[in-house]
C-alpha positions as CSV (number, residue, x, y, z in Angstrom):
1,X,60.0,-47.1,-7.7
2,X,58.3,-48.9,-4.8
3,X,60.0,-48.9,-1.5
4,X,60.8,-52.6,-0.7
5,X,61.3,-51.8,2.9
6,X,57.9,-50.2,3.3
7,X,55.8,-52.0,5.9
8,X,52.1,-51.4,5.2
9,X,51.1,-52.7,8.6
10,X,53.7,-50.9,10.8
11,X,51.2,-48.8,12.8
12,X,48.9,-51.7,13.3
13,X,51.7,-53.6,15.2
14,X,51.0,-51.2,18.1
15,X,48.3,-52.9,20.1
16,X,47.0,-49.6,21.6
17,X,46.8,-48.0,18.2
18,X,44.9,-51.0,16.9
19,X,42.5,-50.8,19.8
20,X,42.2,-47.0,19.3
21,X,41.2,-47.2,15.6
22,X,38.8,-50.1,16.2
23,X,37.1,-48.0,18.9
24,X,37.1,-45.0,16.5
25,X,35.6,-47.2,13.8
26,X,32.8,-48.3,16.2
27,X,31.8,-44.8,17.0
28,X,32.0,-43.8,13.4
29,X,29.7,-46.8,12.5
30,X,27.3,-45.4,15.2
31,X,27.4,-41.9,13.7
32,X,26.8,-43.1,10.2
33,X,23.9,-45.3,11.2
34,X,22.4,-42.3,13.1
35,X,23.0,-40.0,10.0
36,X,21.1,-42.2,7.6
37,X,18.2,-42.9,10.1
38,X,17.9,-39.2,11.1
39,X,18.0,-38.0,7.5
40,X,15.3,-40.4,6.3
41,X,13.2,-39.8,9.5
42,X,13.4,-36.0,9.1
43,X,12.5,-36.0,5.4
44,X,9.7,-38.5,6.1
45,X,8.3,-36.2,8.8
46,X,8.7,-32.9,6.9
47,X,9.1,-33.6,3.1
48,X,11.3,-30.5,2.9
49,X,14.9,-30.3,1.6
50,X,15.6,-27.3,3.8
51,X,15.2,-29.4,6.9
52,X,17.8,-31.9,5.6
53,X,20.2,-28.9,5.3
54,X,19.3,-27.8,8.8
55,X,20.5,-31.1,10.2
56,X,24.0,-30.2,9.2
57,X,23.7,-26.6,10.4
58,X,22.3,-27.7,13.9
59,X,25.4,-29.9,14.3
60,X,27.9,-27.5,12.8
61,X,27.1,-24.4,14.9
62,X,28.0,-26.0,18.3
63,X,30.8,-28.0,16.8
64,X,32.5,-24.9,15.3
65,X,31.6,-22.7,18.3
66,X,33.6,-24.8,20.8
67,X,36.4,-25.9,18.4
68,X,39.1,-23.4,19.5
69,X,38.5,-24.0,23.2
70,X,38.3,-27.8,22.5
71,X,41.7,-27.7,20.9
72,X,43.1,-25.7,23.8
73,X,41.7,-28.3,26.2
74,X,43.2,-31.2,24.2
75,X,46.6,-29.6,24.5
76,X,46.2,-28.9,28.3
77,X,44.2,-31.9,29.6
78,X,44.5,-35.7,29.3
79,X,43.3,-36.5,25.9
80,X,42.0,-40.0,26.7
81,X,39.8,-38.6,29.4
82,X,38.3,-36.1,27.0
83,X,37.6,-38.8,24.5
84,X,35.8,-41.0,27.1
85,X,33.6,-38.1,28.4
86,X,32.6,-37.2,24.9
87,X,31.8,-40.8,24.1
88,X,29.6,-40.9,27.2
89,X,27.7,-37.9,25.9
90,X,27.3,-39.4,22.4
91,X,25.9,-42.6,24.1
92,X,23.4,-40.4,25.9
93,X,22.4,-38.8,22.6
94,X,21.9,-42.2,20.9
95,X,19.8,-43.4,23.8
96,X,17.7,-40.2,23.7
97,X,16.9,-40.7,20.0
98,X,15.9,-44.2,20.7
99,X,13.6,-43.0,23.6
100,X,12.0,-40.3,21.5
101,X,11.3,-42.7,18.7
102,X,9.7,-45.2,21.1
103,X,7.4,-42.4,22.1
104,X,6.7,-41.4,18.5
105,X,3.0,-42.2,18.6
106,X,2.3,-39.6,21.2
107,X,4.4,-36.9,19.7
108,X,3.2,-34.5,16.9
109,X,5.6,-34.4,13.9
110,X,6.8,-30.8,14.4
111,X,7.6,-31.5,18.1
112,X,9.5,-34.7,17.3
113,X,11.5,-32.9,14.6
114,X,12.7,-30.3,17.1
115,X,13.4,-32.9,19.8
116,X,15.7,-34.7,17.3
117,X,17.4,-31.4,16.4
118,X,18.0,-30.7,20.1
119,X,19.8,-34.1,20.4
120,X,21.9,-33.4,17.3
121,X,22.9,-30.0,18.8
122,X,24.2,-31.7,21.9
123,X,26.0,-34.4,19.9
124,X,27.6,-31.5,17.9
125,X,29.1,-30.1,21.1
126,X,30.5,-33.5,22.0
127,X,32.0,-34.0,18.5
128,X,33.5,-30.6,18.7
129,X,35.5,-31.6,21.8
130,X,36.3,-35.2,20.7
131,X,37.8,-34.4,17.3
132,X,41.0,-32.6,18.4
133,X,41.4,-35.1,21.3
134,X,41.2,-38.1,19.0
135,X,43.6,-36.5,16.5
136,X,46.2,-35.5,19.0
137,X,45.9,-38.7,21.1
138,X,46.4,-40.9,18.0
139,X,49.8,-39.3,17.3
140,X,51.0,-40.3,20.7
141,X,50.3,-44.0,20.0
142,X,52.8,-44.3,17.0
143,X,56.2,-43.0,16.1
144,X,56.5,-39.9,13.9
145,X,57.9,-42.1,11.0
146,X,54.6,-44.0,11.1
147,X,52.3,-41.0,10.7
148,X,51.4,-41.5,7.1
149,X,50.8,-45.3,7.7
150,X,48.8,-44.5,10.8
151,X,46.7,-41.9,8.9
152,X,46.1,-44.4,6.1
153,X,44.8,-47.1,8.4
154,X,42.8,-44.6,10.4
155,X,41.1,-43.4,7.2
156,X,40.7,-47.1,6.1
157,X,38.8,-48.0,9.2
158,X,36.8,-44.7,9.1
159,X,35.9,-45.3,5.5
160,X,34.9,-48.9,6.3
161,X,32.5,-47.5,8.9
162,X,31.3,-44.9,6.4
163,X,30.7,-47.7,4.0
164,X,29.1,-50.2,6.4
165,X,27.3,-47.7,8.6
166,X,24.8,-46.2,6.1
167,X,24.1,-49.6,4.5
168,X,23.5,-51.2,7.9
169,X,21.4,-48.2,9.1
170,X,19.3,-48.3,5.9
171,X,18.8,-52.1,6.0
172,X,17.9,-52.1,9.7
173,X,15.5,-49.2,9.2
174,X,14.0,-50.7,6.1
175,X,13.7,-54.3,7.0
176,X,13.5,-54.4,10.9
177,X,12.5,-50.9,12.0
178,X,13.8,-47.6,13.3
179,X,14.0,-48.7,16.9
180,X,16.5,-51.5,16.0
181,X,18.6,-49.0,14.1
182,X,18.8,-46.6,17.0
183,X,19.5,-49.5,19.4
184,X,22.5,-50.6,17.2
185,X,23.7,-47.0,17.2
186,X,23.6,-46.9,21.1
187,X,25.5,-50.2,21.6
188,X,28.2,-49.4,19.1
189,X,29.1,-46.3,21.1
190,X,29.2,-48.4,24.3
191,X,31.7,-50.8,22.5
192,X,33.8,-47.8,21.5
193,X,34.0,-46.7,25.2
194,X,35.1,-50.2,26.2
195,X,37.9,-50.3,23.7
196,X,39.2,-46.9,24.5
197,X,39.3,-47.9,28.1
198,X,41.8,-50.6,27.2
199,X,44.4,-47.9,26.1
200,X,46.6,-46.1,28.6
201,X,46.9,-42.4,29.5
202,X,49.7,-40.6,27.8
203,X,51.5,-37.7,29.4
204,X,50.9,-34.3,27.7
205,X,53.9,-33.3,25.5
206,X,55.9,-30.5,27.0
207,X,55.5,-27.0,25.5
208,X,58.6,-24.8,24.9
209,X,59.5,-22.5,27.7
210,X,58.2,-19.0,27.2
211,X,56.6,-16.0,28.9
212,X,53.0,-16.3,30.2
213,X,50.4,-15.4,27.6
214,X,46.7,-14.7,27.8
215,X,44.0,-17.3,27.3
216,X,43.0,-15.6,24.1
217,X,46.5,-16.0,22.8
218,X,46.4,-19.7,23.7
219,X,43.0,-20.2,22.0
220,X,44.1,-18.5,18.8
221,X,47.5,-20.1,18.6
222,X,46.3,-22.8,16.2
223,X,44.8,-20.2,13.8
224,X,48.1,-18.2,13.8
225,X,50.1,-21.4,13.2
226,X,47.9,-22.5,10.2
227,X,47.9,-19.1,8.6
228,X,51.7,-18.9,8.9
229,X,52.1,-22.2,7.0
230,X,50.9,-21.9,3.5
231,X,50.8,-25.6,2.7
232,X,48.6,-26.5,5.6
233,X,46.3,-23.5,4.9
234,X,46.1,-24.4,1.3
235,X,45.3,-28.0,1.9
236,X,42.6,-27.1,4.5
237,X,41.1,-24.4,2.2
238,X,41.0,-26.6,-0.8
239,X,39.0,-29.2,1.1
240,X,36.7,-26.6,2.6
241,X,35.7,-25.1,-0.7
242,X,35.6,-28.3,-2.7
243,X,33.3,-30.1,-0.3
244,X,31.3,-26.9,0.6
245,X,30.4,-26.5,-3.1
246,X,30.7,-30.0,-4.5
247,X,29.1,-32.3,-1.8
248,X,25.6,-33.6,-2.2
249,X,25.4,-36.0,0.8
250,X,22.6,-34.0,2.5
251,X,20.4,-34.3,-0.6
252,X,20.7,-38.1,-0.9
253,X,17.3,-38.8,0.7
254,X,15.7,-36.7,-2.1
255,X,17.8,-38.5,-4.8
256,X,16.9,-41.8,-3.3
257,X,13.1,-41.3,-2.9
258,X,12.2,-38.8,-5.6
259,X,14.7,-39.2,-8.4
260,X,16.0,-42.8,-8.2
261,X,12.7,-44.2,-6.8
262,X,14.0,-46.3,-3.9
263,X,13.5,-46.6,-0.2
264,X,15.6,-46.3,3.0
265,X,17.5,-49.5,1.9
266,X,18.5,-47.7,-1.3
267,X,19.4,-44.6,0.6
268,X,21.7,-46.6,2.9
269,X,23.5,-48.1,-0.2
270,X,23.8,-44.6,-1.8
271,X,25.3,-43.2,1.4
272,X,27.6,-46.2,1.7
273,X,28.9,-45.9,-1.8
274,X,31.4,-43.1,-1.4
275,X,32.9,-45.1,1.5
276,X,33.2,-48.2,-0.6
277,X,35.4,-46.4,-3.1
278,X,37.3,-44.6,-0.3
279,X,37.9,-47.9,1.6
280,X,39.3,-49.6,-1.6
281,X,41.5,-46.5,-2.2
282,X,42.7,-46.6,1.4
283,X,43.8,-50.2,1.1
284,X,45.7,-49.3,-2.0
285,X,47.3,-46.3,-0.3
286,X,48.4,-48.5,2.6
287,X,50.6,-50.5,0.2
288,X,51.4,-47.7,-2.3
289,X,51.5,-44.4,-0.5
290,X,51.3,-41.3,-2.8
291,X,54.0,-39.2,-1.3
292,X,55.7,-38.2,-4.5
293,X,54.0,-35.2,-6.3
294,X,51.4,-35.2,-3.5
295,X,50.3,-31.7,-4.3
296,X,49.5,-32.3,-8.0
297,X,47.8,-35.6,-7.0
298,X,45.7,-33.8,-4.4
299,X,44.5,-31.2,-7.0
300,X,43.7,-33.9,-9.6
301,X,41.7,-35.9,-7.1
302,X,39.6,-32.9,-5.9
303,X,38.9,-32.2,-9.6
304,X,37.9,-35.8,-10.1
305,X,35.6,-35.6,-7.1
306,X,33.8,-32.6,-8.6
307,X,33.3,-34.4,-12.0
308,X,31.8,-37.4,-10.3
309,X,29.3,-35.2,-8.5
310,X,28.4,-33.5,-11.9
311,X,27.6,-36.8,-13.5
312,X,25.8,-38.1,-10.4
313,X,23.4,-35.1,-10.7
314,X,22.6,-36.1,-14.2
315,X,22.2,-39.9,-13.6
316,X,18.8,-41.5,-13.4
317,X,20.2,-45.1,-13.0
318,X,20.5,-46.3,-9.4
319,X,23.6,-48.5,-10.0
320,X,25.3,-45.8,-12.1
321,X,24.7,-43.3,-9.3
322,X,26.2,-45.8,-6.8
323,X,29.3,-46.2,-9.0
324,X,29.8,-42.5,-9.4
325,X,29.5,-42.0,-5.6
326,X,32.0,-44.8,-5.0
327,X,34.5,-43.1,-7.5
328,X,34.0,-39.8,-5.7
329,X,34.8,-41.4,-2.4
330,X,38.1,-42.9,-3.9
331,X,39.2,-39.4,-5.1
332,X,38.2,-37.8,-1.7
333,X,40.1,-40.4,0.3
334,X,43.4,-39.4,-1.4
335,X,42.7,-35.8,-0.3
336,X,41.9,-36.9,3.3
337,X,45.1,-38.9,3.7
338,X,47.4,-36.2,2.2
339,X,45.7,-33.4,4.2
340,X,45.9,-35.3,7.5
341,X,49.5,-36.3,6.9
342,X,50.5,-32.7,6.2
343,X,48.9,-31.6,9.5
344,X,50.5,-34.4,11.5
345,X,54.0,-34.0,10.0
346,X,54.2,-30.2,10.1
347,X,52.6,-29.5,13.5
348,X,54.6,-29.6,16.8
349,X,53.3,-32.2,19.3
350,X,52.3,-29.7,21.9
351,X,50.1,-27.8,19.4
352,X,48.3,-30.7,17.7
353,X,45.1,-30.2,19.7
354,X,44.7,-26.6,18.7
355,X,45.8,-27.1,15.1
356,X,43.4,-30.1,14.8
357,X,40.7,-27.8,16.1
358,X,41.3,-25.4,13.3
359,X,41.2,-28.4,10.9
360,X,37.9,-29.3,12.5
361,X,36.5,-25.9,11.9
362,X,37.4,-26.2,8.2
363,X,36.0,-29.7,7.9
364,X,32.9,-28.8,10.0
365,X,32.4,-25.8,7.7
366,X,32.7,-27.9,4.5
367,X,30.6,-30.9,5.7
368,X,27.9,-29.6,8.0
369,X,27.6,-26.1,6.6
370,X,28.0,-27.5,3.2
371,X,24.9,-29.7,4.0
372,X,23.0,-26.5,4.9
373,X,24.2,-24.9,1.7
374,X,23.0,-27.9,-0.3
375,X,19.6,-27.9,1.3
376,X,19.2,-24.1,0.7
377,X,20.4,-24.2,-2.9
378,X,18.1,-27.2,-3.6
379,X,15.2,-25.2,-2.1
380,X,16.0,-22.2,-4.3
381,X,17.3,-23.8,-7.5
382,X,16.0,-27.3,-7.5
383,X,17.9,-30.4,-6.5
384,X,19.7,-31.3,-9.7
385,X,20.7,-27.7,-10.8
386,X,22.1,-27.1,-7.3
387,X,24.4,-30.1,-7.5
388,X,25.5,-29.2,-11.0
389,X,26.3,-25.7,-9.9
390,X,28.3,-27.0,-7.0
391,X,30.3,-29.3,-9.2
392,X,31.2,-26.5,-11.6
393,X,32.3,-24.3,-8.7
394,X,34.5,-27.1,-7.5
395,X,36.4,-27.1,-10.8
396,X,36.8,-23.3,-10.6
397,X,38.3,-23.7,-7.0
398,X,40.8,-26.3,-8.3
399,X,41.9,-24.1,-11.1
400,X,42.4,-21.2,-8.7
401,X,44.6,-23.3,-6.4
402,X,46.5,-24.7,-9.4
403,X,47.6,-21.2,-10.5
404,X,47.7,-19.3,-7.1
405,X,49.0,-21.9,-4.6
406,X,52.4,-23.0,-6.0
407,X,53.7,-24.4,-2.7
408,X,50.7,-26.7,-2.4
409,X,50.8,-27.6,-6.1
410,X,54.5,-28.5,-5.9
411,X,54.3,-30.4,-2.6
412,X,56.3,-33.6,-2.4
413,X,56.2,-35.7,0.8
414,X,58.7,-38.3,-0.3
415,X,61.1,-39.3,2.5
416,X,64.6,-37.9,2.0
417,X,66.6,-40.0,-0.4
418,X,63.5,-41.9,-1.7
419,X,63.5,-42.7,-5.3
420,X,60.6,-41.9,-7.6
């Protein structure tokens, strides 16, 4: 039964939370534009699937390397300050890509590729520090009872950026030019900085009194916490393996140009398609949260994601491929909302930076390292067989969690006293 007292806009009634997620949306738009432009540019310069995978690896290595320290800093320093410093670095990276591209005529292809990779490496460092700060700062802008609603709207705006960003990047690149696309990337980061500046600092939550511990103990506290809580560990592990094996985002430039016979405009639409489905699902979840039987729903949606990728690999019709990617995004968004809500609800406030850092390691592993795995598998097996194999492995992962993770399978996040 639906909760007649449920307010689907409760988190948005906080002005600072609204400013925060709009600023987060702007930087996500910038990142998505940059992703589609860099992907097409690298494939255009090299014609090699492995280089597309390297984009993810070059970003993942610094991101994951600093994650534990970044989580520690997010719990010990002002989170808003960390966010603003990292946004400044991302703005510098956007401007550097624009500058390199303006000088493209005088740069050999191989040199330009490694210049782009160097910028991606720096942006990976910044994103490693900003992720736990964003996650933990957001929880300070709303009441605990609003966490699921806040996460739903957070993912709604993020998915909107993921939907609009690739399409905008592809259209700008295809119809106006690469310089305009990178310019839009740069100015969106500046807008994000302006909006975050409109929020106020929040005092750090007090940690429980205890004996002094080493810096190593502090850095690894998030890992110990996650591994002591089977539901959190299960949700993170399920996402890691499913996206690691089942994702094909890094190979979309190949599908666009060589299989579906389209240009950068088509690539932008393909990359936007998962976010279209995710955005629509996020709007649905804002009004009809899936708290009851959340564990079973989570497993079903991950399985659905894998099936979508299987049929996408076999599709030779551009619009069918778009539809399958959109459906995969809808399934994936349910997983995102449930996973983030689990972490927000079950993590003490003074540890959210460090636990978010562990979450970031899992997500970085599944997305960026998954991109490298996709590029390497495509190089060894071929593009279509590699995606089919990944989709099959995703189903195997779901079956393993179904039988061997009973706490996750039986998870119910309904409020006490809520009716089904």
